[in-house]
C-alpha positions in Angstrom: -9.3 0.2 34.7 -9.5 -0.4 30.9 -11.4 -3.6 31.4 -13.9 -4.5 28.7 -16.6 -6.7 30.2 -18.2 -7.8 26.9 -18.4 -6.9 23.2 -21.2 -4.4 23.8 -18.8 -2.4 26.1 -16.0 -2.6 23.5 -18.2 -1.4 20.7 -19.7 1.4 22.8 -16.3 2.6 23.9 -15.2 2.6 20.3 -18.2 4.6 19.2 -18.4 7.1 22.1 -15.0 7.1 23.9 -12.3 7.2 21.3 -11.3 3.5 21.7 -9.1 2.6 18.7 -10.9 1.0 15.9 -8.1 -1.5 15.1 -8.4 -3.0 18.6 -12.2 -3.7 18.5 -12.1 -7.0 16.6 -9.1 -8.4 18.6 -10.9 -7.5 21.9 -14.2 -9.1 20.8 -12.4 -12.3 19.6 -10.5 -12.4 23.0 -13.8 -11.9 24.9 -15.5 -14.8 23.0 -12.5 -17.0 23.4 -12.3 -16.2 27.2 -16.0 -17.0 27.6 -15.8 -20.3 25.8 -12.6 -21.2 27.5 -14.1 -20.4 30.9 -17.2 -22.5 30.1 -15.0 -25.4 28.9 -12.9 -25.3 32.0 -16.0 -25.3 34.3 -17.4 -28.2 32.3 -14.1 -30.2 32.6 -13.7 -29.5 36.3 -17.3 -30.3 37.2 -18.5 -32.8 34.6 -18.8 -35.6 37.2 -21.0 -33.4 39.3 -23.2 -32.6 36.3 -23.6 -36.3 35.5 -24.5 -37.0 39.2 -27.1 -34.1 39.2 -28.6 -35.4 35.9 -28.8 -38.9 37.3 -30.3 -37.9 40.6 -32.9 -35.8 38.9 -33.6 -38.2 36.0 -32.6 -35.6 33.4 -31.9 -36.3 29.8 -29.5 -33.9 28.1 -31.3 -31.8 25.5 -34.6 -32.0 27.2 -36.5 -29.0 28.6 -35.7 -30.2 32.1 -32.0 -30.1 31.3 -32.1 -26.3 31.0 -31.9 -26.1 34.7 -28.4 -27.5 34.6 -27.5 -25.8 31.3 -28.2 -22.4 32.9 -24.8 -22.8 34.6 -23.2 -21.8 31.3 -25.7 -19.3 30.0 -28.9 -17.5 30.8 -32.3 -18.3 29.3 -35.3 -16.0 29.2 -38.3 -16.7 31.3 -40.9 -18.8 29.5 -43.4 -15.9 29.8 -41.1 -13.7 27.7 -41.0 -13.8 23.9 -37.8 -13.1 21.9 -38.5 -9.4 21.5 -39.2 -8.9 25.2 -36.0 -10.8 26.1 -34.0 -8.6 23.6 -35.5 -5.5 25.1 -34.4 -6.6 28.6 -30.9 -7.1 27.3 -30.8 -3.6 25.6 -32.0 -1.9 28.8 -29.6 -3.6 31.2 -26.7 -3.1 28.7 -27.6 0.6 28.4 -27.6 0.9 32.2 -24.2 -0.8 32.4 -22.8 1.5 29.7 -24.3 4.5 31.3 -22.5 3.6 34.6 -19.2 2.9 32.8 -19.3 6.1 30.9 -20.2 8.2 34.0 -17.6 6.6 36.2 -14.8 6.9 33.7 -15.5 10.4 32.5 -12.8 12.7 33.7 -15.0 15.8 33.5 -17.7 14.7 36.0 -15.6 15.3 39.2 -15.9 11.8 40.6 
């Protein structure tokens, strides 16, 4: 479809699938802008619900307890994982994603 799900996909397609180099930076900027724009829109639309949730559960923004609500906008590693383990998880799942994308979009594989 030509969809680039995230910067890792864009960079991998540039390195391994002849994606034009001059399009890499604009795509990555657009991906980040889209992610932040989507998060901003979700925050604006649901801010009153966030406030109600914080009040009902006695949460203070910025506290460890508030990570439960903050996880709406991003993911956080499990407390049992250190930074390197979390990074390894990201590398593995991104590799699986890219393997699937490359396999499904390869014209020579007969799918």
